[in-house]
N, C-alpha and C positions, 0 to 999 in steps of 0.2 A: 422642287422635283426636277432633276436634270436627266439627260440621256446622252451618253457619249460613246463613240466608237471610232475606229480609224476612218478618216475622211477619204482615204484612197479607195475604199471598197465601194462599188456601185450601190447607190441607194442608202449608204450608211448615214448615220446621224452626223450632222456637222458638229464640230467641237464646241461651237458657241451656243448650241441649242439649249434653251431653258424652257421647260414646259410647266405650265401652271393650270391645274384644273379650275374650272369655273366655280368661283366661290358661291356657295349656296345653291348649286345646281340641284334641281329636283327631277328625278326621273318622271317623265310625263305619265307613265303607266302605273308605277308602284310608289311614287312619291318618296323615293329613298335617295340617299346620297350616291355619288359616283363611286364605283369600286375600283380597286387597283387593277382588277382584270379588265375592266372597260378601258382604263388608261392604256394598258398594254395593247389591247386590241386596236384602239384608235391609232396608236403610234405605228402599229404594223401597217395599217392602211396608209398612213402618211408616207411611210417608206415606199410602198407600192406606187403612190402618186409621183414621188420623186423619180422612180425608175421609169415610169411612163413618160414623164417630161424629158428625161435624158435621152430616151430612145426615140422620142418625137414620132411615135406611132401609137395607134389605138392599142390598148392592153386590156385583156380580160383578167379581172381580179377575183380570185376565189378564196374564201376562207377555208381553213384546214379541214372542216367537216362537210364541205360541199361534195355532193355526188351527182353525177350526170343522170338525168331522168331519161327513160328510154326514148321518149318522143324527140329528145334533142338530137338524136342521131340522124333523124330525117329533116329536122327543121332548122338546125344550126346554120347550114349553108344559106338558106333563104333569109335568115335574120341578118347575116353579114352582108348579103346583097342589098337588103333594104337600107342598111346603115351606110354603105359606101358613099352614096352621093349627098348624104345629109351632113350639115355642119352642127353636129350634136355635141353636147358636153358629156352626157352620161346616159347609159342605157342599162336598166335593171334586167337581169336574166332570171331572177328568182323572186320577183316582187309580188307581194300579196295585193291583188287588185281590188279597188273599190267596185261596188256593184254598179251596173248600168253600162251603157255603151261609151266607148272612148274614141276620141278623134284618131283615126288611122293615118299613119304616115308611111305606109307600105303594107304588104300582105301580112307581115309577121310582127310589126311594131306599132305601138300607139303612143300618143302624147300622154305624159304623166301630169295630171292637173289636180292631184290630191296629195295628202301627206304620205309619202313613201316611207316604208318602215324597215326594210331588210337589206343588209349589205352582204348577204351570203355569196352572191355572185353578180357582178356587173362589169360592163365595158366602159372604160373611160378614155376619152380622146386626149391627145396632148394638150389641147386648149382646156378641156375640162380638168385635167390634172393640175395645170398651172392655176386655174381658178380656185381649186380646192386648196392648193398650197398657199395661195395669197389670202386665205381666210385667217381669222384671228385664233387659230388653233393653239398657238403657243401660249397665249395669255388666258384663254378660257376654253380649255379642252373639255369636250363633251363626248358621249358615246358616238361611235361612227355612224350608227343608224340616224341619229338626230342631226349630226353634223352635215351629212350629205343632203338631207332634206332641207335643212335651214339655209345652206349655202346657195341653194337654187330657189329660195322663196317658197318652199312647199311645207314647211313645218306648221303644225296647227297652232302653235303658241306664237303669238305675234312678237313677244319680247325676244324670243330666240331668233326669229327671222330678222328682226331689226339689227341684231348683233352680228349676223353672219351673211345676210343676203347680198348678192351681187346686184348690179344694175340690171333692169329687166332685159330679157332677150335670150338668156341661156336656154338651150333646147334639151329637155330631159325626157327620155323615152323609156318604155318598158316593152319586153316581148309579150305577145298575146297569150302565151302559155309559159308556165314555169319550166325552165330547162334544167334547173338544178334544185335539189332538195337536200336537207341535212342528212348526214350519215345516220345509220340506225341508232347508234349510242350517243348521238350528239347532245341531246337534252340531259341524258343521265350523266355524261362525263364532263360537260362544260363547267369550267370554274369561273367564267367571266362574271356572272352575277353573284356567285357564291363566294367570291374572293372578299378579303377584308375591305371595308369602305375607306375611301380617302379621308384622312383627318381634316376636318373643316377648320378654317381659321376662325377667329372670333367673329361671330355673326351678330354681336350686340345683344345677346341674351344669356343669362346664367340659368342653369338647371341644377337643382340640388335634390338630394335624397338623404335620408338618415339611415345608417346601418352600422351596428356595432360589431357584427360578425360577418365574415366573408362566407356567403352561401351561394349555391347554384342559382337560386332565385334572384339574388342581387346581380350576379354576372349576366343573367338573362336580360335584366333591365338595362344595364350599362351597355351591353352589346346592341340592344335594340336602339338605344339612344344614338350610338355611333353610326348605326345604319341609316338613321334619319337626321344626321347633321348636328346632333346635340352631344356635347362632351359633358356627361353628367358627373357632377362633383359629389362624392360621398362624404358626408359629415359624420363624425363620431366613431370611425373605425377603431377598434381596439379599446374603446371606452367602456367601462362597466355600464350595462343597461339598468336604469332605475325607473323606467317609464311605465312599468306595469305590463300585464299580459291580458289581451282582450278576452281570452278564454275563461279567465278567472275573475278579473276585475278590470274596469276601464283604466286606461293610462295613456301615455304618450306626450306628457308635458315636456319631457326631455327633448323631443323633436323641436318644440318651439324655442327652447333655450339655445339649442345648437344652431338653429337657423337664424335666430336673432343676432348671434355673434358674427355669423358669416355676412349678414346683410350690412352690418356696420362698416364693413371693409369695402363696400361697393359704392359707386356714384349714386346719388339719390334718384336719378332718372332711369337707372338701369332696369329693364324688364327682367323679372325673375319668375321662374316656374319652380314649384315644389311638387314632388310626387313621393308616395310611399315606396319603400325599398324592396319589399319581398313579394309583392303581389301585383305589380304593375308592369305593363309592356307598352312601349311607344310604337305607334303604327303609321304615323305620317311625319313628313319633314317638319323640323322645328319652325321653319319660316312660315309654314301653313298654320301652325298653332298661334304664332304671333299675329297673322292676318285675321284669324277668328277673333282673337282678343281685341284687336283694333276695331273690328266691326261692332263690337259691343260697347265701344267708347273708352276702352282702356281702364276699366274699373279693377278692383280686386275681384277676380272671378273664381268662384269655388265650383267644384264638382257637385252634382246633385244626385240623390238616390231616393228610392221609394220608402225608406224607413227612417223614422225619427229615433236617432240613437245618440247617446246612451240613455237619455231621459225621454221616454215616450210622452210624458205629460206636457212636454214643450210643444207638441204638435199643434195644440190649440192656439199657440202664440204666432205660428207661422202665417205669413200673408198667403193669399191664393197664388198658386203657380201659374205662370204664363202658359198660354196655349193648352190649357187643361192637361198639363203634363203630370204624369204620375211621379216624376222625379221632382219632388216638392221640397225635400229636406237637404240641408247642407251635409256634404261629406268632405272631411278634411284630408283625404288621401291624395288630392290634387287641387292646386290653385295657382293663380298667376296674378301678378301685379307689379307695379314699379316698386323698387327697393324702399323708397321713402314711405309709400302707402302701406306696405307690409310692416315696416317698423312702427308706423303709427297704430296699426291694428294690434301689434304685439306689445304695446306700451305697458300694459298692466303686467305685473310679475306673475309667474306661474311656477308651481313646484314640479320637479321632474316626474313625480308620481301622479300628478293631476291628469285629467283627460284632455287631450288636445281638441277633440271634436266638441266637447262640451264648452271649452274655452272659446273656440271660434263661433259656435252657435250663439252664445250669449252676446257676442259683439255683432253678429249678423242681425239678431232680433232687435237689438237696440237701434241699429242703423236703419232697419226696415221702417221704423216709425218716422224717419226723417226723409222727406222726398228728395233731398239733395245727397243722400248717402251714396258712397262709392263702392258698395259691396253688393255683388250680384251672384245669383246661382245660374249655372249652365243648364237651364231647364230642358233644352232640346238636345242635349248631349252633342253639341257641335264641337267641343274641344275634349271634354272628359266623358267617358262612359263607365259608370259603376255597374257591375254585373249582378250583384246580389239582388234577387227578385226581378231581374230584367232579362234573363236569358231568352224568354219568349219574344222579346223585341228585337233581338240581334241576329244577324246572319254573317257568316264568314265568307269573305272573298279570298279563296285560296290562291288564285293567280296573283293577286296584288299583295296578299299578306295583310289585308286590312279588315276592319269590322264595319258592318253597315247597320245602322239603326233604322229598322223598317217603319217604325212609328213616325219618326220625324225626317226620314230620308237624309240622314246625316252620316258622315264617316269620321268618327271621333279620332283625335290624334293620340289620346292617352286612354288605355283600357286598364281599369282597376278591378281585379277579381277579388273584391272584398267579401268578408264573411265566408260562408260555405261554398262560394263559387271558385275558390282558389284552385281546386284540382282541374277545373275546366280549361285553364291555360295550357296544360300539357295533355289534354284530351282533345275535345272537339275544337279547342282554340289553338292547337299546336302550330298552325301555319301563320297566325297573326304576328305582326312584327317582322315579317319576312323570314321566319325561321325555317319554313319548309314551303317550297314552291311546287305545286302539283305538276307543272309542266316539266319538272326534272325527274319524274318517276321513271321506272324502267319501261322501255318501249321495245317492241319487236321491230324487225326490219320493215315488215309490212305496215305496222302502225306508224312508224316514223315517216314513211312515204305518204301515208294518208294524212298525217298531221301537218305535213309541210305547208300546205296552203293556208292553214290557220295559225301557223306559229307566230308567237309574239316575241320570240327570244332575241337576245342581243347576239353580237358576234361570238 
């Protein structure tokens, strides 16, 4: 990703600029990938820093939706008086403050000793502008809110601080009152987070689904995958479906045969996730899914559900669930493992019209008798959440676009609306997968001003 314009214009991009978003970046709030809107927003801030460095004087940087709060008319002069004798790098003018007293460095400004979140309005000194420009923004671009905090050692994620932080000593301040708030329609009109996600490079994991027809439900899955860093590969598109229909008779063996062929083309050590195509949404970054799987010891890990299907009689053969979980039975709509282990699991032939869940269940039950078996179920819904019979256990976090399992206090990465729960995804679950953010709803001018102190939004 590059950015070019005439170098003769003040603050213009240099002809040699090459900009690369941070590979595998996860938004700390919503666990999603960087968007193109956030890239553009951060580059606009970079241009402003360049201009401040060229002018060699403190500059007030405002985003295009910043509006002056009435109290600023009387307090702004005092803020500037406080700042004049200080050798500061940055002063936030619209910062959301942490609770509790803060060290004062004047009547109107205090020291920032917490993770600052908002770049709506801030003053940057020439020194601070140069410190920001010397950060690794070209090689690992991140949202401006996170970049400013990380550059001065204030980001709550240690890994981000390590990649950006200056030597200790930079002075970061905030005004005691918010002098700027977002314009009334800022949250409704902003495209920053609603923009398409940056396409991730190869993160070392493959994600597959099977779908023989292009449907809105499939696009919903693929779009959610891109939002969370996974480029989901669709197997079987345009192929005649011979795998049966759940409403009439079990089926799905064709999914196994299509996946087996794809696995044979991958390196044996490659982590692979499979999800069903028409009733699944991804809700957290793919790298978090890998971390969950690694904590389990990298087995073949299947989703779990409350119902033994398609053969209820098999329930007596299942081992007891961990943690007294009601999610005791294998669900084949989501699983993960290394390519070699999945191929070993699929060694036995299967007919396209045979049932895939019955096929995997037989192998899980056989493996359960062996203490060294490498097949596990996700009993606590740490990675996969099946919704059929489980809606009482889950709550939607509309702000983050995620699902929360109240029973186990987990936030699954994959949500599978199996069985009669399918319609839930476009009803009560419409926000999961980042499809609708409640803080982008319509807001009145008065409501926007009241919401400003609590706003989580990006630039």
